C-alpha positions as CSV (number, residue, x, y, z in Angstrom):
1,M,354.7,153.8,24.2
2,S,351.0,154.4,24.7
3,H,348.3,152.9,22.4
4,A,347.3,156.4,21.3
5,H,350.5,156.8,19.6
6,N,349.9,153.2,17.9
7,S,346.4,154.4,17.2
8,L,348.1,157.4,14.6
9,A,349.8,154.9,12.5
10,P,348.7,155.3,8.6
11,L,345.1,154.0,7.9
12,L,344.9,154.5,4.3
13,A,348.2,153.0,3.6
14,P,348.1,149.0,3.8
15,A,350.5,148.0,6.6
16,R,353.9,147.5,5.5
17,S,353.4,148.7,1.9
18,L,354.3,151.3,-0.7
19,P,352.7,152.7,-3.6
20,I,355.0,151.3,-6.5
21,G,353.6,150.5,-9.7
22,D,349.8,150.6,-10.0
23,A,349.7,148.5,-6.6
24,W,350.8,148.8,-2.7
25,R,353.9,146.6,-2.6
26,T,354.4,144.5,0.6
27,L,358.1,144.7,1.9
28,E,360.0,142.9,4.2
29,E,362.3,145.7,5.3
30,A,360.9,148.5,7.9
31,S,362.0,150.8,10.0
32,D,361.1,152.5,13.3
33,I,359.6,156.3,13.0
34,V,360.3,157.4,16.8
35,F,358.7,160.2,18.4
36,P,361.4,163.0,19.0
37,F,360.0,164.3,21.9
38,D,360.4,160.9,23.9
39,G,362.2,158.5,21.9
40,S,359.0,156.0,21.7
41,V,358.2,154.3,18.3
42,V,355.0,156.0,16.9
43,A,354.8,153.4,13.8
44,Q,356.8,151.4,11.3
45,A,357.4,152.7,8.0
46,P,358.1,150.1,5.2
47,V,361.8,150.5,3.6
48,S,362.1,149.9,0.0
49,N,365.3,149.5,-2.0
50,A,367.3,150.1,-5.4
51,A,365.4,147.6,-7.1
52,D,361.9,149.3,-5.9
53,S,363.6,152.4,-7.3
54,R,363.9,151.5,-10.9
55,D,360.4,149.6,-10.9
56,A,358.9,152.7,-9.6
57,M,360.7,154.5,-12.7
58,D,359.7,151.8,-15.3
59,A,355.7,152.2,-14.3
60,A,356.3,156.0,-14.0
61,E,357.7,156.3,-17.7
62,A,355.2,153.7,-18.9
63,V,352.5,156.0,-17.9
64,R,353.9,159.1,-18.9
65,K,351.9,159.7,-22.4
66,E,348.8,158.5,-20.3
67,V,349.6,161.4,-17.7
68,A,350.3,163.9,-20.4
69,A,347.1,163.4,-22.2
70,L,345.1,164.3,-19.5
71,T,342.9,167.5,-20.0
72,T,343.2,170.4,-18.1
73,A,339.8,169.9,-16.5
74,E,340.7,166.0,-15.1
75,R,344.2,167.6,-13.8
76,R,342.4,170.3,-12.2
77,S,339.8,167.8,-10.8
78,I,342.0,165.5,-9.5
79,I,343.8,167.8,-7.3
80,V,340.3,169.2,-6.3
81,A,339.8,165.8,-5.2
82,I,343.1,165.8,-3.1
83,H,342.4,169.1,-1.7
84,D,339.2,167.8,-0.4
85,R,340.4,164.9,0.9
86,V,343.2,166.2,2.8
87,R,341.0,169.0,4.4
88,E,338.8,165.8,5.7
89,E,342.0,164.4,7.3
90,A,343.1,167.3,8.5
91,Q,343.4,166.3,12.1
92,R,344.7,162.9,11.8
93,L,347.8,164.2,9.4
94,E,348.2,167.0,11.9
95,D,348.8,164.5,14.4
96,L,350.9,162.3,12.6
97,L,353.0,165.1,11.9
98,V,353.8,166.2,15.6
99,L,354.5,162.6,16.2
100,E,357.1,162.1,13.3
101,T,358.5,165.2,13.2
102,G,358.4,166.3,16.8
103,K,357.3,169.6,15.4
104,P,355.0,171.9,18.0
105,R,351.3,171.0,17.3
106,A,350.7,175.0,16.3
107,D,353.4,174.2,13.7
108,C,352.1,171.0,12.2
109,R,348.7,172.8,12.0
110,V,350.0,175.5,10.1
111,E,351.8,172.7,7.6
112,V,348.3,171.2,7.0
113,N,346.7,174.3,6.6
114,R,349.0,175.5,3.8
115,T,349.1,171.9,2.4
116,I,345.5,172.5,1.7
117,V,346.1,176.2,0.2
118,T,348.6,174.5,-1.9
119,L,346.4,172.2,-3.2
120,Q,344.0,174.9,-4.0
121,A,346.1,177.2,-5.7
122,T,347.5,174.3,-7.9
123,A,344.1,173.6,-9.1
124,E,343.1,177.0,-9.6
125,E,346.7,177.4,-12.0
126,V,346.3,174.4,-14.1
127,S,343.7,176.4,-16.4
128,H,346.6,179.1,-16.7
129,M,349.3,177.2,-18.3
130,H,349.8,178.6,-21.7
131,G,352.1,180.1,-24.4
132,E,352.4,182.9,-26.5
133,T,352.5,184.1,-30.3
134,V,355.6,184.8,-31.6
135,P,356.2,187.6,-34.3
136,L,358.4,185.4,-36.9
137,D,358.4,188.0,-39.7
138,V,360.6,190.2,-37.5
139,Q,363.3,188.4,-39.9
140,E,362.5,188.6,-43.5
141,Q,362.4,184.6,-43.8
142,G,359.6,184.5,-41.3
143,R,357.3,186.5,-43.5
144,G,353.9,185.2,-43.9
145,M,354.4,182.7,-41.0
146,I,352.6,182.1,-37.8
147,G,354.7,181.0,-34.8
148,Y,353.4,180.4,-31.2
149,Y,354.4,178.0,-28.6
150,T,352.8,175.8,-25.8
151,R,354.0,174.5,-22.9
152,K,354.2,170.6,-22.9
153,P,354.8,168.2,-19.9
154,V,358.7,167.6,-19.3
155,G,358.2,163.8,-18.3
156,V,358.7,161.9,-15.0
157,V,359.3,164.1,-11.9
158,V,361.5,163.0,-9.0
159,G,360.4,164.9,-5.7
160,I,362.8,164.4,-2.8
161,A,361.5,166.1,0.6
162,G,363.3,167.1,3.8
163,F,362.2,166.3,7.3
164,N,361.3,169.3,8.7
165,Y,358.0,169.9,6.7
166,P,357.6,166.5,4.9
167,M,354.3,166.9,3.4
168,L,353.9,170.4,2.6
169,L,357.4,170.2,0.7
170,A,355.8,166.9,-0.8
171,T,353.1,168.7,-2.1
172,H,354.7,171.4,-3.6
173,K,356.2,168.7,-5.8
174,L,353.2,166.7,-6.2
175,A,350.5,168.8,-7.3
176,P,352.3,170.7,-9.7
177,A,353.6,167.7,-11.4
178,I,350.0,166.5,-11.7
179,A,349.0,169.9,-12.8
180,A,351.9,169.5,-15.7
181,G,350.7,166.4,-16.7
182,C,354.0,164.6,-15.5
183,P,354.2,161.4,-13.7
184,V,356.1,161.8,-9.8
185,I,357.9,159.8,-7.5
186,I,358.3,161.0,-4.0
187,K,361.5,160.0,-2.0
188,P,360.0,161.6,1.8
189,A,363.4,161.8,4.5
190,P,363.2,158.2,6.0
191,N,362.3,159.7,9.5
192,T,359.5,161.6,8.7
193,P,357.6,159.5,5.9
194,L,354.0,158.8,7.7
195,A,352.1,162.1,6.2
196,T,353.4,162.1,3.0
197,L,352.7,158.5,2.3
198,E,349.1,159.0,3.7
199,L,348.9,162.4,1.0
200,V,350.2,159.9,-1.7
201,A,347.1,157.2,-0.6
202,I,344.9,160.3,-0.7
203,T,346.3,161.2,-4.2
204,R,345.9,157.7,-5.5
205,E,342.4,157.1,-4.6
206,A,341.7,160.3,-6.6
207,L,343.8,159.0,-9.3
208,A,341.7,155.9,-9.1
209,A,338.5,157.9,-9.2
210,H,339.1,159.6,-12.2
211,G,340.0,156.3,-14.2
212,V,344.0,157.2,-13.9
213,S,346.9,154.8,-13.6
214,A,347.8,154.7,-10.1
215,A,351.8,154.7,-10.9
216,A,351.3,158.7,-12.2
217,V,352.0,159.2,-8.3
218,Q,354.4,156.8,-6.6
219,L,356.6,156.9,-3.0
220,V,359.8,155.5,-2.3
221,N,361.3,155.2,1.1
222,G,365.0,154.5,2.3
223,G,368.2,155.7,2.4
224,P,370.4,157.6,-0.1
225,E,370.7,154.9,-2.3
226,V,367.2,154.8,-3.0
227,G,367.0,158.3,-4.3
228,E,370.2,157.9,-6.1
229,V,368.7,155.3,-8.6
230,L,365.9,157.5,-9.5
231,V,368.0,160.8,-9.8
232,R,370.9,159.0,-11.8
233,D,368.3,157.9,-14.2
234,P,368.0,159.7,-17.4
235,R,364.1,159.0,-17.9
236,A,364.1,161.3,-14.6
237,Q,363.5,164.8,-16.6
238,V,363.2,166.8,-13.4
239,V,364.5,166.5,-10.1
240,S,363.0,168.7,-7.3
241,F,364.9,168.4,-4.0
242,T,364.2,170.3,-0.6
243,G,367.3,169.6,2.1
244,S,370.3,170.6,3.1
245,A,372.9,172.3,0.4
246,K,375.6,169.9,0.4
247,I,373.2,166.9,-0.6
248,G,371.5,169.2,-3.1
249,H,374.9,169.8,-4.8
250,L,375.6,166.0,-5.1
251,I,372.1,165.5,-6.5
252,A,372.8,168.5,-9.1
253,Q,376.0,166.6,-10.1
254,Q,374.2,163.2,-10.4
255,A,371.5,164.4,-12.2
256,A,373.2,166.4,-14.9
257,P,372.7,167.5,-17.9
258,R,369.2,166.9,-16.6
259,K,367.3,170.1,-14.6
260,A,367.5,170.0,-10.6
261,V,365.2,172.3,-8.9
262,L,367.1,172.6,-5.6
263,E,365.6,174.3,-2.6
264,L,368.4,174.4,-0.1
265,G,369.5,175.5,3.3
266,S,370.8,179.1,4.7
267,N,371.8,181.4,7.5
268,T,368.9,183.8,7.2
269,G,369.7,187.5,8.0
270,F,367.6,189.6,9.7
271,I,368.3,193.4,9.8
272,V,367.4,195.7,12.6
273,A,367.6,199.4,11.5
274,A,367.8,202.1,14.1
275,D,364.4,203.5,13.2
276,A,362.8,200.2,13.5
277,H,359.8,199.9,15.9
278,L,362.0,198.1,18.4
279,E,359.2,195.9,19.7
280,A,358.0,194.8,16.6
281,A,361.3,193.6,15.5
282,V,362.3,191.7,19.0
283,D,358.8,189.8,18.7
284,A,359.4,188.8,15.1
285,V,362.9,187.2,16.4
286,L,360.6,185.4,19.0
287,R,358.4,184.3,16.4
288,G,360.6,183.6,13.7
289,G,363.6,182.6,15.1
290,F,362.0,179.1,16.7
291,Y,359.3,178.0,15.2
292,A,359.4,174.3,14.2
293,N,362.2,174.0,16.6
294,G,364.5,176.3,14.5
295,Q,364.5,173.5,11.9
296,A,363.6,176.2,9.2
297,C,365.4,177.0,6.7
298,I,364.2,180.9,6.6
299,S,364.1,180.9,10.6
300,V,365.8,184.0,11.9
301,Q,369.8,183.2,12.3
302,R,371.8,186.2,12.0
303,V,370.3,189.6,13.2
304,V,372.2,192.3,12.5
305,L,371.6,195.2,14.8
306,E,372.4,199.1,14.1
307,R,374.4,200.3,16.9
308,P,371.7,203.3,18.4
309,I,369.3,200.6,19.1
310,A,371.5,197.4,19.7
311,E,371.8,197.7,23.8
312,A,368.0,198.2,24.1
313,F,367.1,195.8,21.2
314,T,369.1,192.8,23.0
315,A,367.8,193.6,26.5
316,R,364.1,193.6,25.2
317,L,365.0,190.1,23.5
318,V,366.5,188.6,26.4
319,E,364.0,190.0,28.9
320,R,361.0,188.2,26.7
321,M,362.9,185.0,25.9
322,T,360.9,183.6,28.9
323,E,357.8,183.8,26.7
324,I,359.0,181.2,24.8
325,V,357.5,177.7,26.1
326,V,359.7,174.8,26.1
327,G,357.7,171.4,26.3
328,D,356.1,168.4,24.7
329,P,355.2,169.0,21.1
330,R,351.6,167.6,21.2
331,N,350.5,170.7,23.3
332,I,349.3,173.5,21.4
333,E,350.8,175.9,23.9
334,T,354.3,174.6,23.0
335,N,356.9,176.6,21.2
336,V,360.1,174.9,21.3
337,A,360.4,170.7,21.7
338,P,363.4,168.5,21.0
339,V,365.0,168.7,17.4
340,I,364.6,165.8,15.0
341,N,367.4,163.3,16.7
342,E,370.3,163.1,18.9
343,A,372.6,163.7,15.9
344,S,371.0,167.3,15.3
345,G,371.4,168.0,18.9
346,I,375.1,166.8,19.5
347,R,375.5,168.8,15.9
348,I,374.0,171.9,17.0
349,R,375.4,172.0,21.1
350,A,378.8,171.7,19.2
351,M,378.2,175.0,16.9
352,I,377.6,176.7,20.2
353,D,380.4,175.6,21.9
354,R,382.7,176.8,19.1
355,A,381.3,180.4,18.9
356,L,381.6,180.8,22.7
357,A,385.4,179.6,22.6
358,A,385.5,182.3,19.6
359,G,384.5,184.9,21.7
360,A,380.6,185.0,21.4
361,T,378.7,185.9,24.4
362,L,375.9,183.7,25.9
363,L,372.9,185.7,26.5
364,T,370.4,183.0,27.7
365,E,370.7,180.0,30.0
366,G,372.3,178.0,27.2
367,P,371.0,175.1,25.4
368,G,371.0,172.8,29.0
369,D,372.6,169.7,30.2
370,G,369.6,167.0,29.3
371,E,369.7,164.7,26.2
372,A,371.1,166.0,23.3
373,A,368.3,166.7,21.1
374,N,366.4,168.7,24.1
375,L,367.6,172.1,23.6
376,R,366.7,175.3,25.3
377,P,366.5,178.2,22.7
378,V,369.5,180.2,22.7
379,V,370.9,183.3,22.1
380,L,374.2,184.5,21.3
381,G,375.8,188.0,21.2
382,D,379.0,189.2,19.6
383,V,379.4,186.4,17.1
384,P,382.3,186.6,15.1
385,A,381.3,186.7,11.4
386,D,383.9,183.5,11.0
387,V,382.3,180.6,13.1
388,D,380.4,178.2,11.6
389,V,377.5,179.5,13.7
390,W,377.2,182.5,11.9
391,C,378.4,181.5,8.4
392,E,376.5,177.9,8.3
393,E,372.7,176.9,8.9
394,I,372.6,176.0,12.4
395,F,369.1,174.2,11.6
396,G,368.0,174.7,15.5
397,P,366.8,177.1,18.2
398,V,369.8,179.3,18.4
399,V,369.9,183.0,17.6
400,C,373.0,185.0,16.6
401,L,373.3,189.1,17.3
402,T,375.8,191.2,16.3
403,V,376.3,194.9,15.7
404,V,377.0,197.4,12.8
405,D,377.3,201.2,12.1
406,S,374.7,201.1,9.7
407,V,372.2,199.6,7.4
408,D,374.5,199.9,4.6
409,E,376.8,198.0,6.5
410,A,374.2,195.3,7.7
411,I,373.3,194.7,4.0
412,D,376.7,194.1,3.1
413,L,377.2,191.7,6.2
414,V,374.2,189.7,5.2
415,N,375.1,189.5,1.8
416,D,378.4,188.1,3.1
417,S,377.5,184.6,2.9
418,R,377.6,181.7,0.6
419,Y,373.5,181.2,1.1
420,G,370.6,183.6,-0.2
421,L,367.6,182.2,0.5
422,Q,365.3,185.1,2.6
423,A,366.4,187.7,4.2
424,A,364.3,190.8,6.4
425,I,365.0,194.4,7.3
426,Y,362.8,196.0,10.2
427,T,362.5,199.8,9.2
428,A,360.3,203.0,9.1
429,S,362.4,204.2,6.4
430,L,361.2,203.6,2.8
431,E,364.7,204.5,1.4
432,A,366.2,202.0,3.8
433,A,363.5,199.2,2.7
434,F,364.1,199.8,-0.8
435,D,368.1,199.4,-0.6
436,A,367.3,196.3,1.3
437,I,365.1,194.8,-1.9
438,D,367.6,196.2,-4.2
439,R,370.8,195.1,-2.8
440,L,370.3,191.9,-1.1
441,E,371.1,189.0,-2.8
442,V,368.2,186.7,-1.9
443,G,365.2,185.1,-3.5
444,G,363.2,187.2,-1.2
445,V,363.4,190.3,0.8
446,V,361.1,190.4,3.7
447,V,360.4,194.0,5.1
448,N,358.5,194.4,9.0
449,E,357.6,190.7,8.9
450,I,359.7,187.7,9.8
451,P,362.3,186.4,7.2
452,G,360.4,183.1,7.3
453,F,356.9,184.3,6.0
454,R,356.3,182.4,2.7
455,S,352.7,182.6,0.7
456,D,352.5,179.5,-0.8
457,I,351.7,181.0,-4.1
458,M,354.6,182.9,-4.8
459,P,358.0,182.3,-6.4
460,Y,360.2,180.6,-3.7
461,G,363.7,179.8,-3.6
462,G,367.2,181.0,-3.5
463,V,370.5,182.1,-5.3
464,K,374.0,181.0,-4.4
465,D,374.4,177.9,-2.6
466,S,370.5,178.1,-1.5
467,G,369.6,177.0,-5.1
468,I,368.4,177.0,-8.2
469,G,364.8,177.2,-9.4
470,R,361.6,178.4,-7.9
471,E,358.5,176.8,-6.2
472,G,355.2,177.9,-5.6
473,P,352.4,176.2,-7.9
474,R,352.5,178.5,-11.0
475,F,356.5,178.5,-10.9
476,A,356.8,174.7,-10.5
477,I,354.6,174.3,-13.2
478,E,356.7,175.9,-15.4
479,E,360.0,174.1,-13.7
480,F,358.0,170.9,-14.6
481,T,357.2,171.8,-18.3
482,V,358.9,172.9,-21.2
483,T,358.2,175.0,-24.3
484,R,357.1,173.8,-27.9
485,M,357.5,176.3,-30.7
486,A,355.1,175.8,-33.6
487,M,356.3,177.4,-36.8
488,I,353.9,177.5,-39.6
489,R,353.6,178.7,-43.2
490,P,349.8,178.4,-44.1
491,R,351.1,177.7,-48.3
492,A,353.9,176.1,-48.7
493,R,356.0,177.7,-51.2
494,G,355.7,176.7,-54.8
């Protein structure tokens, strides 16, 4: 591996150390962080254990009251300081993300920019935390009483992020926790901890500058046992997890009866109506099906075409697939690079093979015969509704097409899924658009744009097996706070 790779190991975080408790803890064990494009080792990441997680929870609980007592101005100032520093470090963080995730540079640049926007939005949201008065005299026993509620920090938050957008996903947990007045322990995916480690280092510098204990924000890194200790600990009042449905459901069971905010996978539906702007819809599949190497929970997966335009749409999509540049993710022109690891590549290839065996048609060259993780983007036609490439989440550069006779049938087909995160419809009909918004069983419906559209200030999350709870600064702050009701009789009865 080149010296250039070595130079991008974290600089702010001390070597072989994790931010546990008030200090940086030097750890014996480390794991190789591998650049998915060529398999080279880009850094060594410290690995913690279950005992480290228990220590982190002890430290978080010890500073719970301190963090809860921070004023609105202090919380806002801390988040602004993080925002300013992340913006200064944007290029370095982008480089780190390219190397640890293997995502194309354009997607990593988007991730850094969205992280900056999320921090800014969270800082603005801090001063909007408020309650309401409650008319207690709606009942006779409340006559003469005053009632109102405020929002109070819930306690320690555990934030567990996936590998695909590691720093952004961590930010959607870390920043709202600070805003809410909660200590937070972040656990990144073991193969993508570098940029998140830098984010936490930046955060702890901001905490120190404000005279706040560093233990307010900590990071542990390791396998499932490292996270399980945190999730099962009754002092973890909220567990916020972004990742697969399988792991999310397990976390919900382990955390019960405490709150789990789960943003899980999906097999995103994309409806193209007969009256759609065909070229725009094709462009949306190219933009929305393959970004982040297809490793996004709201990337285009199931394309449902209304019959009158199905043939023309398919032909134009296949023709334009040559526009997708496959190559080195460090190049800004690259659209698709190898997926995160060989295991993912093998899984995706097997899903494609099963679909073809069940009668699906390969409309592009196929995934290629090279290394497992190095997949060319694939479009499958005539995909049966009962194969896993349709029913389950692919999380790779694969798009499936099927044809129906009406938008009504398309909506039913998209709804015939255990998932429901976001879906999209391309149509010129206001009636069809509003019908889709009304009937699609998902957390968000996108009209005439990619289903992967996400504004970082909106309420974001799914239904069914795609999760529970909502992210976005305002909504995550609500998840990390609890109402406290005040019921006051100004003058005690004699």
